[in-house]
N, CA, C and O atoms as a Tripos MOL2 file, in Angstrom:
@<TRIPOS>MOLECULE
protein
  276   275    69     0     0
PROTEIN
NO_CHARGES

@<TRIPOS>ATOM
      1 N          78.7200  107.4520  115.9190 N.3       1 MET1
      2 CA         79.9450  107.0030  116.5450 C.3       1 MET1
      3 C          81.0190  108.0640  116.3360 C.2       1 MET1
      4 O          81.2710  108.5070  115.2150 O.2       1 MET1
      5 N          81.6280  108.4500  117.4140 N.am      2 GLY2
      6 CA         82.6740  109.4600  117.3430 C.3       2 GLY2
      7 C          84.0490  108.8350  117.2100 C.2       2 GLY2
      8 O          84.2130  107.6150  117.1820 O.2       2 GLY2
      9 N          85.0070  109.7000  117.1310 N.am      3 ALA3
     10 CA         86.3960  109.2470  117.0460 C.3       3 ALA3
     11 C          86.8450  108.7340  118.4140 C.2       3 ALA3
     12 O          86.2800  109.0930  119.4470 O.2       3 ALA3
     13 N          87.8610  107.8970  118.3960 N.am      4 LEU4
     14 CA         88.3900  107.3810  119.6530 C.3       4 LEU4
     15 C          89.1410  108.4720  120.3940 C.2       4 LEU4
     16 O          89.9170  109.2240  119.8040 O.2       4 LEU4
     17 N          88.8990  108.5460  121.6950 N.am      5 GLY5
     18 CA         89.5910  109.5220  122.5230 C.3       5 GLY5
     19 C          90.8610  108.9280  123.1020 C.2       5 GLY5
     20 O          91.2080  107.7820  122.8170 O.2       5 GLY5
     21 N          91.5400  109.6960  123.9000 N.am      6 GLY6
     22 CA         92.8010  109.2680  124.4960 C.3       6 GLY6
     23 C          92.6540  108.0600  125.4050 C.2       6 GLY6
     24 O          93.4680  107.1380  125.3490 O.2       6 GLY6
     25 N          91.6220  108.0580  126.2440 N.am      7 TRP7
     26 CA         91.4370  106.9470  127.1780 C.3       7 TRP7
     27 C          91.0890  105.6550  126.4550 C.2       7 TRP7
     28 O          91.5490  104.5810  126.8430 O.2       7 TRP7
     29 N          90.2930  105.7510  125.4240 N.am      8 GLU8
     30 CA         89.9260  104.5500  124.6800 C.3       8 GLU8
     31 C          91.1510  103.9120  124.0230 C.2       8 GLU8
     32 O          91.2970  102.6890  124.0310 O.2       8 GLU8
     33 N          92.0250  104.7380  123.4590 N.am      9 ILE9
     34 CA         93.2360  104.2160  122.8250 C.3       9 ILE9
     35 C          94.1400  103.5610  123.8550 C.2       9 ILE9
     36 O          94.7170  102.5060  123.5910 O.2       9 ILE9
     37 N          94.2730  104.1770  125.0360 N.am     10 ILE10
     38 CA         95.1040  103.6030  126.0940 C.3      10 ILE10
     39 C          94.5560  102.2500  126.5320 C.2      10 ILE10
     40 O          95.3220  101.3040  126.7170 O.2      10 ILE10
     41 N          93.2460  102.1490  126.7000 N.am     11 VAL11
     42 CA         92.6360  100.8770  127.1100 C.3      11 VAL11
     43 C          92.8670   99.8060  126.0430 C.2      11 VAL11
     44 O          93.1910   98.6650  126.3730 O.2      11 VAL11
     45 N          92.7070  100.1590  124.7890 N.am     12 ILE12
     46 CA         92.9270   99.1980  123.7020 C.3      12 ILE12
     47 C          94.3710   98.7250  123.6970 C.2      12 ILE12
     48 O          94.6240   97.5300  123.5470 O.2      12 ILE12
     49 N          95.3350   99.6480  123.8600 N.am     13 LEU13
     50 CA         96.7510   99.2690  123.8880 C.3      13 LEU13
     51 C          97.0700   98.3480  125.0610 C.2      13 LEU13
     52 O          97.8510   97.4090  124.9100 O.2      13 LEU13
     53 N          96.4770   98.6020  126.2290 N.am     14 ILE14
     54 CA         96.6980   97.7310  127.3950 C.3      14 ILE14
     55 C          96.1360   96.3360  127.1380 C.2      14 ILE14
     56 O          96.7790   95.3400  127.4700 O.2      14 ILE14
     57 N          94.9560   96.2570  126.5550 N.am     15 VAL15
     58 CA         94.3610   94.9520  126.2550 C.3      15 VAL15
     59 C          95.2180   94.1890  125.2510 C.2      15 VAL15
     60 O          95.4420   92.9900  125.4150 O.2      15 VAL15
     61 N          95.6980   94.8700  124.2170 N.am     16 VAL16
     62 CA         96.5600   94.2250  123.2280 C.3      16 VAL16
     63 C          97.8460   93.7390  123.8760 C.2      16 VAL16
     64 O          98.3150   92.6410  123.5770 O.2      16 VAL16
     65 N          98.4180   94.5410  124.7560 N.am     17 LEU17
     66 CA         99.6440   94.1580  125.4520 C.3      17 LEU17
     67 C          99.4280   92.9270  126.3190 C.2      17 LEU17
     68 O         100.2800   92.0400  126.3630 O.2      17 LEU17
     69 N          98.3040   92.8700  127.0020 N.am     18 VAL18
     70 CA         98.0110   91.7130  127.8600 C.3      18 VAL18
     71 C          97.7600   90.4630  127.0240 C.2      18 VAL18
     72 O          98.2300   89.3830  127.3810 O.2      18 VAL18
     73 N          97.0370   90.5890  125.9300 N.am     19 VAL19
     74 CA         96.6790   89.4430  125.1070 C.3      19 VAL19
     75 C          97.8970   88.8790  124.3720 C.2      19 VAL19
     76 O          98.1140   87.6680  124.3830 O.2      19 VAL19
     77 N          98.6820   89.7310  123.7440 N.am     20 PHE20
     78 CA         99.7760   89.2610  122.8970 C.3      20 PHE20
     79 C         101.1250   89.2380  123.5990 C.2      20 PHE20
     80 O         102.0120   88.4940  123.1820 O.2      20 PHE20
     81 N         101.3050   90.0100  124.6250 N.am     21 GLY21
     82 CA        102.5740   90.0500  125.3320 C.3      21 GLY21
     83 C         103.5560   91.0060  124.6850 C.2      21 GLY21
     84 O         103.4460   91.3130  123.4980 O.2      21 GLY21
     85 N         104.5150   91.4760  125.4670 N.am     22 PRO22
     86 CA        105.4510   92.4840  124.9620 C.3      22 PRO22
     87 C         106.4310   91.9480  123.9250 C.2      22 PRO22
     88 O         106.9910   92.7340  123.1610 O.2      22 PRO22
     89 N         106.6550   90.6520  123.8720 N.am     23 LYS23
     90 CA        107.6140   90.0910  122.9180 C.3      23 LYS23
     91 C         107.0500   90.0460  121.5010 C.2      23 LYS23
     92 O         107.8040   90.1440  120.5330 O.2      23 LYS23
     93 N         105.7550   89.9010  121.3710 N.am     24 ARG24
     94 CA        105.1470   89.7810  120.0360 C.3      24 ARG24
     95 C         104.7720   91.1230  119.4270 C.2      24 ARG24
     96 O         104.5530   91.1980  118.2180 O.2      24 ARG24
     97 N         104.6910   92.1730  120.2150 N.am     25 LEU25
     98 CA        104.2600   93.4740  119.6980 C.3      25 LEU25
     99 C         105.1920   94.0330  118.6160 C.2      25 LEU25
    100 O         104.6870   94.5110  117.6000 O.2      25 LEU25
    101 N         106.5340   94.0020  118.7750 N.am     26 PRO26
    102 CA        107.3820   94.5170  117.6900 C.3      26 PRO26
    103 C         107.2010   93.7430  116.3840 C.2      26 PRO26
    104 O         107.2030   94.3280  115.3000 O.2      26 PRO26
    105 N         107.0450   92.4320  116.4980 N.am     27 GLU27
    106 CA        106.8200   91.6020  115.3090 C.3      27 GLU27
    107 C         105.5120   91.9780  114.6250 C.2      27 GLU27
    108 O         105.4480   92.0600  113.3980 O.2      27 GLU27
    109 N         104.4880   92.2010  115.4030 N.am     28 MET28
    110 CA        103.1970   92.5910  114.8480 C.3      28 MET28
    111 C         103.2740   93.9770  114.2180 C.2      28 MET28
    112 O         102.6500   94.2260  113.1870 O.2      28 MET28
    113 N         104.0320   94.8740  114.8290 N.am     29 GLY29
    114 CA        104.1940   96.2160  114.2710 C.3      29 GLY29
    115 C         104.9050   96.1790  112.9300 C.2      29 GLY29
    116 O         104.5140   96.8810  111.9970 O.2      29 GLY29
    117 N         105.9500   95.3610  112.8290 N.am     30 ARG30
    118 CA        106.6630   95.2310  111.5580 C.3      30 ARG30
    119 C         105.7520   94.6550  110.4880 C.2      30 ARG30
    120 O         105.7490   95.1260  109.3510 O.2      30 ARG30
    121 N         104.9860   93.6460  110.8430 N.am     31 SER31
    122 CA        104.0660   93.0330  109.8800 C.3      31 SER31
    123 C         103.0180   94.0350  109.4130 C.2      31 SER31
    124 O         102.6890   94.0910  108.2280 O.2      31 SER31
    125 N         102.5030   94.8120  110.3290 N.am     32 LEU32
    126 CA        101.5010   95.8170  109.9780 C.3      32 LEU32
    127 C         102.1120   96.8860  109.0810 C.2      32 LEU32
    128 O         101.4890   97.3020  108.1040 O.2      32 LEU32
    129 N         103.3120   97.3330  109.3980 N.am     33 GLY33
    130 CA        103.9890   98.3290  108.5700 C.3      33 GLY33
    131 C         104.2510   97.8230  107.1670 C.2      33 GLY33
    132 O         104.0720   98.5540  106.1930 O.2      33 GLY33
    133 N         104.6750   96.5700  107.0610 N.am     34 LYS34
    134 CA        104.9380   95.9700  105.7500 C.3      34 LYS34
    135 C         103.6450   95.8770  104.9390 C.2      34 LYS34
    136 O         103.6400   96.1610  103.7420 O.2      34 LYS34
    137 N         102.5660   95.4840  105.5820 N.am     35 ALA35
    138 CA        101.2770   95.3730  104.8920 C.3      35 ALA35
    139 C         100.8080   96.7360  104.3950 C.2      35 ALA35
    140 O         100.2870   96.8470  103.2850 O.2      35 ALA35
    141 N         100.9890   97.7640  105.2010 N.am     36 ILE36
    142 CA        100.5730   99.1080  104.7970 C.3      36 ILE36
    143 C         101.4000   99.5890  103.6110 C.2      36 ILE36
    144 O         100.8550  100.1780  102.6780 O.2      36 ILE36
    145 N         102.7270   99.3430  103.6360 N.am     37 ARG37
    146 CA        103.5890   99.7430  102.5170 C.3      37 ARG37
    147 C         103.1910   99.0200  101.2360 C.2      37 ARG37
    148 O         103.1440   99.6370  100.1720 O.2      37 ARG37
    149 N         102.9060   97.7280  101.3200 N.am     38 GLU38
    150 CA        102.4920   96.9690  100.1420 C.3      38 GLU38
    151 C         101.1550   97.4790   99.6050 C.2      38 GLU38
    152 O         100.9640   97.5600   98.3920 O.2      38 GLU38
    153 N         100.2410   97.8190  100.4940 N.am     39 PHE39
    154 CA         98.9380   98.3290  100.0840 C.3      39 PHE39
    155 C          99.0950   99.6630   99.3520 C.2      39 PHE39
    156 O          98.4740   99.8790   98.3110 O.2      39 PHE39
    157 N          99.9270  100.5580   99.8980 N.am     40 LYS40
    158 CA        100.1560  101.8450   99.2450 C.3      40 LYS40
    159 C         100.8190  101.6540   97.8880 C.2      40 LYS40
    160 O         100.4710  102.3290   96.9190 O.2      40 LYS40
    161 N         101.7780  100.7290   97.8210 N.am     41 SER41
    162 CA        102.4760  100.4700   96.5570 C.3      41 SER41
    163 C         101.5070   99.9450   95.5050 C.2      41 SER41
    164 O         101.5550  100.3660   94.3490 O.2      41 SER41
    165 N         100.6370   99.0350   95.8970 N.am     42 ALA42
    166 CA         99.6540   98.4940   94.9620 C.3      42 ALA42
    167 C          98.6950   99.5890   94.4980 C.2      42 ALA42
    168 O          98.3070   99.6200   93.3300 O.2      42 ALA42
    169 N          98.3140  100.4810   95.4010 N.am     43 GLY43
    170 CA         97.4330  101.5880   95.0300 C.3      43 GLY43
    171 C          98.0830  102.5120   94.0230 C.2      43 GLY43
    172 O          97.4330  102.9710   93.0840 O.2      43 GLY43
    173 N          99.3740  102.7910   94.2170 N.am     44 LYS44
    174 CA        100.0880  103.6530   93.2680 C.3      44 LYS44
    175 C         100.2030  102.9850   91.9080 C.2      44 LYS44
    176 O         100.0690  103.6480   90.8790 O.2      44 LYS44
    177 N         100.4530  101.6680   91.8900 N.am     45 GLU45
    178 CA        100.5540  100.9420   90.6250 C.3      45 GLU45
    179 C          99.2300  100.9700   89.8690 C.2      45 GLU45
    180 O          99.2050  101.1860   88.6570 O.2      45 GLU45
    181 N          98.1450  100.7540   90.5790 N.am     46 ILE46
    182 CA         96.8240  100.7790   89.9450 C.3      46 ILE46
    183 C          96.5280  102.1700   89.3980 C.2      46 ILE46
    184 O          96.0140  102.3100   88.2880 O.2      46 ILE46
    185 N          96.8520  103.1980   90.1810 N.am     47 GLN47
    186 CA         96.6190  104.5650   89.7280 C.3      47 GLN47
    187 C          97.4400  104.8590   88.4750 C.2      47 GLN47
    188 O          96.9520  105.5110   87.5520 O.2      47 GLN47
    189 N          98.6710  104.3860   88.4390 N.am     48 GLN48
    190 CA         99.5310  104.6050   87.2750 C.3      48 GLN48
    191 C          98.9770  103.8780   86.0470 C.2      48 GLN48
    192 O          98.9810  104.4320   84.9480 O.2      48 GLN48
    193 N          98.4990  102.6410   86.2280 N.am     49 GLU49
    194 CA         97.9350  101.8890   85.1140 C.3      49 GLU49
    195 C          96.6840  102.5660   84.5620 C.2      49 GLU49
    196 O          96.4860  102.6200   83.3490 O.2      49 GLU49
    197 N          95.8510  103.0760   85.4450 N.am     50 VAL50
    198 CA         94.6290  103.7690   85.0070 C.3      50 VAL50
    199 C          94.9970  105.0320   84.2400 C.2      50 VAL50
    200 O          94.4050  105.3310   83.2030 O.2      50 VAL50
    201 N          95.9790  105.7720   84.7560 N.am     51 THR51
    202 CA         96.4150  106.9950   84.0770 C.3      51 THR51
    203 C          96.9670  106.6720   82.6950 C.2      51 THR51
    204 O          96.6640  107.3650   81.7240 O.2      51 THR51
    205 N          97.7760  105.6240   82.6080 N.am     52 GLU52
    206 CA         98.3290  105.2280   81.3100 C.3      52 GLU52
    207 C          97.2310  104.7760   80.3540 C.2      52 GLU52
    208 O          97.2830  105.0750   79.1610 O.2      52 GLU52
    209 N          96.2400  104.0580   80.8700 N.am     53 ALA53
    210 CA         95.1330  103.5990   80.0280 C.3      53 ALA53
    211 C          94.3250  104.7840   79.5010 C.2      53 ALA53
    212 O          93.9140  104.8040   78.3410 O.2      53 ALA53
    213 N          94.1050  105.7650   80.3680 N.am     54 ILE54
    214 CA         93.3560  106.9490   79.9420 C.3      54 ILE54
    215 C          94.1500  107.7160   78.8980 C.2      54 ILE54
    216 O          93.5880  108.1660   77.8990 O.2      54 ILE54
    217 N          95.4510  107.8680   79.1180 N.am     55 ASP55
    218 CA         96.2880  108.5730   78.1440 C.3      55 ASP55
    219 C          96.3170  107.8180   76.8200 C.2      55 ASP55
    220 O          96.2890  108.4380   75.7570 O.2      55 ASP55
    221 N          96.3710  106.4930   76.8680 N.am     56 GLY56
    222 CA         96.3650  105.6880   75.6540 C.3      56 GLY56
    223 C          95.0540  105.8030   74.9090 C.2      56 GLY56
    224 O          95.0470  105.8530   73.6790 O.2      56 GLY56
    225 N          93.9350  105.8450   75.6340 N.am     57 ASP57
    226 CA         92.6250  105.9800   75.0040 C.3      57 ASP57
    227 C          92.4680  107.3480   74.3610 C.2      57 ASP57
    228 O          91.8840  107.4570   73.2820 O.2      57 ASP57
    229 N          92.9710  108.3800   74.9940 N.am     58 SER58
    230 CA         92.8250  109.7220   74.4200 C.3      58 SER58
    231 C          93.6710  109.8630   73.1640 C.2      58 SER58
    232 O          93.3000  110.6070   72.2570 O.2      58 SER58
    233 N          94.8020  109.1650   73.0900 N.am     59 ASP59
    234 CA         95.6220  109.1900   71.8790 C.3      59 ASP59
    235 C          94.9220  108.4620   70.7300 C.2      59 ASP59
    236 O          95.0300  108.8790   69.5770 O.2      59 ASP59
    237 N          94.2170  107.3920   71.0330 N.am     60 SER60
    238 CA         93.5780  106.6030   69.9780 C.3      60 SER60
    239 C          92.3270  107.2790   69.4190 C.2      60 SER60
    240 O          91.8410  106.8870   68.3580 O.2      60 SER60
    241 N          91.8030  108.2800   70.1110 N.am     61 THR61
    242 CA         90.6070  108.9640   69.6230 C.3      61 THR61
    243 C          90.9230  110.0790   68.6680 C.2      61 THR61
    244 O          90.0180  110.6410   68.0500 O.2      61 THR61
    245 N          92.2040  110.4170   68.5300 N.am     62 LYS62
    246 CA         92.5810  111.4620   67.5820 C.3      62 LYS62
    247 C          92.4110  110.9360   66.1670 C.2      62 LYS62
    248 O          92.7000  109.7670   65.9150 O.2      62 LYS62
    249 N          91.9490  111.7700   65.2310 N.am     63 PRO63
    250 CA         91.7100  111.3120   63.8590 C.3      63 PRO63
    251 C          92.9710  110.7810   63.1690 C.2      63 PRO63
    252 O          92.8690  109.8760   62.3410 O.2      63 PRO63
    253 N          94.1350  111.3060   63.4800 N.am     64 ALA64
    254 CA         95.3580  110.8870   62.8130 C.3      64 ALA64
    255 C          95.7410  109.4580   63.2160 C.2      64 ALA64
    256 O          96.4530  108.7860   62.4710 O.2      64 ALA64
    257 N          95.2930  108.9940   64.3510 N.am     65 ASN65
    258 CA         95.6640  107.6750   64.8330 C.3      65 ASN65
    259 C          94.6470  106.5840   64.5000 C.2      65 ASN65
    260 O          94.9140  105.4030   64.7250 O.2      65 ASN65
    261 N          93.4910  106.9630   63.9690 N.am     66 LYS66
    262 CA         92.4730  105.9570   63.6620 C.3      66 LYS66
    263 C          92.8590  105.1730   62.4380 C.2      66 LYS66
    264 O          93.3510  105.7220   61.4520 O.2      66 LYS66
    265 N          92.6280  103.8770   62.5140 N.am     67 LYS67
    266 CA         92.9220  102.9980   61.3670 C.3      67 LYS67
    267 C          91.6190  102.6890   60.6450 C.2      67 LYS67
    268 O          90.5750  102.4980   61.2680 O.2      67 LYS67
    269 N          91.7000  102.6460   59.3400 N.am     68 LEU68
    270 CA         90.5390  102.2820   58.5390 C.3      68 LEU68
    271 C          90.6270  100.8220   58.1640 C.2      68 LEU68
    272 O          91.7140  100.3310   57.8590 O.2      68 LEU68
    273 N          89.5220  100.1200   58.1780 N.am     69 SER69
    274 CA         89.5180   98.6900   57.8580 C.3      69 SER69
    275 C          89.5370   98.4480   56.3880 C.2      69 SER69
    276 O          89.5360   97.2960   55.9520 O.2      69 SER69
@<TRIPOS>BOND
     1     1     2 1
     2     2     3 1
     3     3     4 2
     4     3     5 am
     5     5     6 1
     6     6     7 1
     7     7     8 2
     8     7     9 am
     9     9    10 1
    10    10    11 1
    11    11    12 2
    12    11    13 am
    13    13    14 1
    14    14    15 1
    15    15    16 2
    16    15    17 am
    17    17    18 1
    18    18    19 1
    19    19    20 2
    20    19    21 am
    21    21    22 1
    22    22    23 1
    23    23    24 2
    24    23    25 am
    25    25    26 1
    26    26    27 1
    27    27    28 2
    28    27    29 am
    29    29    30 1
    30    30    31 1
    31    31    32 2
    32    31    33 am
    33    33    34 1
    34    34    35 1
    35    35    36 2
    36    35    37 am
    37    37    38 1
    38    38    39 1
    39    39    40 2
    40    39    41 am
    41    41    42 1
    42    42    43 1
    43    43    44 2
    44    43    45 am
    45    45    46 1
    46    46    47 1
    47    47    48 2
    48    47    49 am
    49    49    50 1
    50    50    51 1
    51    51    52 2
    52    51    53 am
    53    53    54 1
    54    54    55 1
    55    55    56 2
    56    55    57 am
    57    57    58 1
    58    58    59 1
    59    59    60 2
    60    59    61 am
    61    61    62 1
    62    62    63 1
    63    63    64 2
    64    63    65 am
    65    65    66 1
    66    66    67 1
    67    67    68 2
    68    67    69 am
    69    69    70 1
    70    70    71 1
    71    71    72 2
    72    71    73 am
    73    73    74 1
    74    74    75 1
    75    75    76 2
    76    75    77 am
    77    77    78 1
    78    78    79 1
    79    79    80 2
    80    79    81 am
    81    81    82 1
    82    82    83 1
    83    83    84 2
    84    83    85 am
    85    85    86 1
    86    86    87 1
    87    87    88 2
    88    87    89 am
    89    89    90 1
    90    90    91 1
    91    91    92 2
    92    91    93 am
    93    93    94 1
    94    94    95 1
    95    95    96 2
    96    95    97 am
    97    97    98 1
    98    98    99 1
    99    99   100 2
   100    99   101 am
   101   101   102 1
   102   102   103 1
   103   103   104 2
   104   103   105 am
   105   105   106 1
   106   106   107 1
   107   107   108 2
   108   107   109 am
   109   109   110 1
   110   110   111 1
   111   111   112 2
   112   111   113 am
   113   113   114 1
   114   114   115 1
   115   115   116 2
   116   115   117 am
   117   117   118 1
   118   118   119 1
   119   119   120 2
   120   119   121 am
   121   121   122 1
   122   122   123 1
   123   123   124 2
   124   123   125 am
   125   125   126 1
   126   126   127 1
   127   127   128 2
   128   127   129 am
   129   129   130 1
   130   130   131 1
   131   131   132 2
   132   131   133 am
   133   133   134 1
   134   134   135 1
   135   135   136 2
   136   135   137 am
   137   137   138 1
   138   138   139 1
   139   139   140 2
   140   139   141 am
   141   141   142 1
   142   142   143 1
   143   143   144 2
   144   143   145 am
   145   145   146 1
   146   146   147 1
   147   147   148 2
   148   147   149 am
   149   149   150 1
   150   150   151 1
   151   151   152 2
   152   151   153 am
   153   153   154 1
   154   154   155 1
   155   155   156 2
   156   155   157 am
   157   157   158 1
   158   158   159 1
   159   159   160 2
   160   159   161 am
   161   161   162 1
   162   162   163 1
   163   163   164 2
   164   163   165 am
   165   165   166 1
   166   166   167 1
   167   167   168 2
   168   167   169 am
   169   169   170 1
   170   170   171 1
   171   171   172 2
   172   171   173 am
   173   173   174 1
   174   174   175 1
   175   175   176 2
   176   175   177 am
   177   177   178 1
   178   178   179 1
   179   179   180 2
   180   179   181 am
   181   181   182 1
   182   182   183 1
   183   183   184 2
   184   183   185 am
   185   185   186 1
   186   186   187 1
   187   187   188 2
   188   187   189 am
   189   189   190 1
   190   190   191 1
   191   191   192 2
   192   191   193 am
   193   193   194 1
   194   194   195 1
   195   195   196 2
   196   195   197 am
   197   197   198 1
   198   198   199 1
   199   199   200 2
   200   199   201 am
   201   201   202 1
   202   202   203 1
   203   203   204 2
   204   203   205 am
   205   205   206 1
   206   206   207 1
   207   207   208 2
   208   207   209 am
   209   209   210 1
   210   210   211 1
   211   211   212 2
   212   211   213 am
   213   213   214 1
   214   214   215 1
   215   215   216 2
   216   215   217 am
   217   217   218 1
   218   218   219 1
   219   219   220 2
   220   219   221 am
   221   221   222 1
   222   222   223 1
   223   223   224 2
   224   223   225 am
   225   225   226 1
   226   226   227 1
   227   227   228 2
   228   227   229 am
   229   229   230 1
   230   230   231 1
   231   231   232 2
   232   231   233 am
   233   233   234 1
   234   234   235 1
   235   235   236 2
   236   235   237 am
   237   237   238 1
   238   238   239 1
   239   239   240 2
   240   239   241 am
   241   241   242 1
   242   242   243 1
   243   243   244 2
   244   243   245 am
   245   245   246 1
   246   246   247 1
   247   247   248 2
   248   247   249 am
   249   249   250 1
   250   250   251 1
   251   251   252 2
   252   251   253 am
   253   253   254 1
   254   254   255 1
   255   255   256 2
   256   255   257 am
   257   257   258 1
   258   258   259 1
   259   259   260 2
   260   259   261 am
   261   261   262 1
   262   262   263 1
   263   263   264 2
   264   263   265 am
   265   265   266 1
   266   266   267 1
   267   267   268 2
   268   267   269 am
   269   269   270 1
   270   270   271 1
   271   271   272 2
   272   271   273 am
   273   273   274 1
   274   274   275 1
   275   275   276 2
@<TRIPOS>SUBSTRUCTURE
     1 MET1         2 RESIDUE 1 A MET
     2 GLY2         6 RESIDUE 1 A GLY
     3 ALA3        10 RESIDUE 1 A ALA
     4 LEU4        14 RESIDUE 1 A LEU
     5 GLY5        18 RESIDUE 1 A GLY
     6 GLY6        22 RESIDUE 1 A GLY
     7 TRP7        26 RESIDUE 1 A TRP
     8 GLU8        30 RESIDUE 1 A GLU
     9 ILE9        34 RESIDUE 1 A ILE
    10 ILE10       38 RESIDUE 1 A ILE
    11 VAL11       42 RESIDUE 1 A VAL
    12 ILE12       46 RESIDUE 1 A ILE
    13 LEU13       50 RESIDUE 1 A LEU
    14 ILE14       54 RESIDUE 1 A ILE
    15 VAL15       58 RESIDUE 1 A VAL
    16 VAL16       62 RESIDUE 1 A VAL
    17 LEU17       66 RESIDUE 1 A LEU
    18 VAL18       70 RESIDUE 1 A VAL
    19 VAL19       74 RESIDUE 1 A VAL
    20 PHE20       78 RESIDUE 1 A PHE
    21 GLY21       82 RESIDUE 1 A GLY
    22 PRO22       86 RESIDUE 1 A PRO
    23 LYS23       90 RESIDUE 1 A LYS
    24 ARG24       94 RESIDUE 1 A ARG
    25 LEU25       98 RESIDUE 1 A LEU
    26 PRO26      102 RESIDUE 1 A PRO
    27 GLU27      106 RESIDUE 1 A GLU
    28 MET28      110 RESIDUE 1 A MET
    29 GLY29      114 RESIDUE 1 A GLY
    30 ARG30      118 RESIDUE 1 A ARG
    31 SER31      122 RESIDUE 1 A SER
    32 LEU32      126 RESIDUE 1 A LEU
    33 GLY33      130 RESIDUE 1 A GLY
    34 LYS34      134 RESIDUE 1 A LYS
    35 ALA35      138 RESIDUE 1 A ALA
    36 ILE36      142 RESIDUE 1 A ILE
    37 ARG37      146 RESIDUE 1 A ARG
    38 GLU38      150 RESIDUE 1 A GLU
    39 PHE39      154 RESIDUE 1 A PHE
    40 LYS40      158 RESIDUE 1 A LYS
    41 SER41      162 RESIDUE 1 A SER
    42 ALA42      166 RESIDUE 1 A ALA
    43 GLY43      170 RESIDUE 1 A GLY
    44 LYS44      174 RESIDUE 1 A LYS
    45 GLU45      178 RESIDUE 1 A GLU
    46 ILE46      182 RESIDUE 1 A ILE
    47 GLN47      186 RESIDUE 1 A GLN
    48 GLN48      190 RESIDUE 1 A GLN
    49 GLU49      194 RESIDUE 1 A GLU
    50 VAL50      198 RESIDUE 1 A VAL
    51 THR51      202 RESIDUE 1 A THR
    52 GLU52      206 RESIDUE 1 A GLU
    53 ALA53      210 RESIDUE 1 A ALA
    54 ILE54      214 RESIDUE 1 A ILE
    55 ASP55      218 RESIDUE 1 A ASP
    56 GLY56      222 RESIDUE 1 A GLY
    57 ASP57      226 RESIDUE 1 A ASP
    58 SER58      230 RESIDUE 1 A SER
    59 ASP59      234 RESIDUE 1 A ASP
    60 SER60      238 RESIDUE 1 A SER
    61 THR61      242 RESIDUE 1 A THR
    62 LYS62      246 RESIDUE 1 A LYS
    63 PRO63      250 RESIDUE 1 A PRO
    64 ALA64      254 RESIDUE 1 A ALA
    65 ASN65      258 RESIDUE 1 A ASN
    66 LYS66      262 RESIDUE 1 A LYS
    67 LYS67      266 RESIDUE 1 A LYS
    68 LEU68      270 RESIDUE 1 A LEU
    69 SER69      274 RESIDUE 1 A SER
């Protein structure tokens, strides 16, 4: 399967316009944009948590930080 060409995108946009109508398209665009921003934000938060966890683990492996029971 190849990438979508210009004609395929135009046909898809026309079908979406006919199905949903011109009044609902801006609302759908805003909703899609908001969802994408939230997804990116969540990805950055997860990446930051993983980085912090890795940094915390590397600090605990140093001999000076180990606790003896």
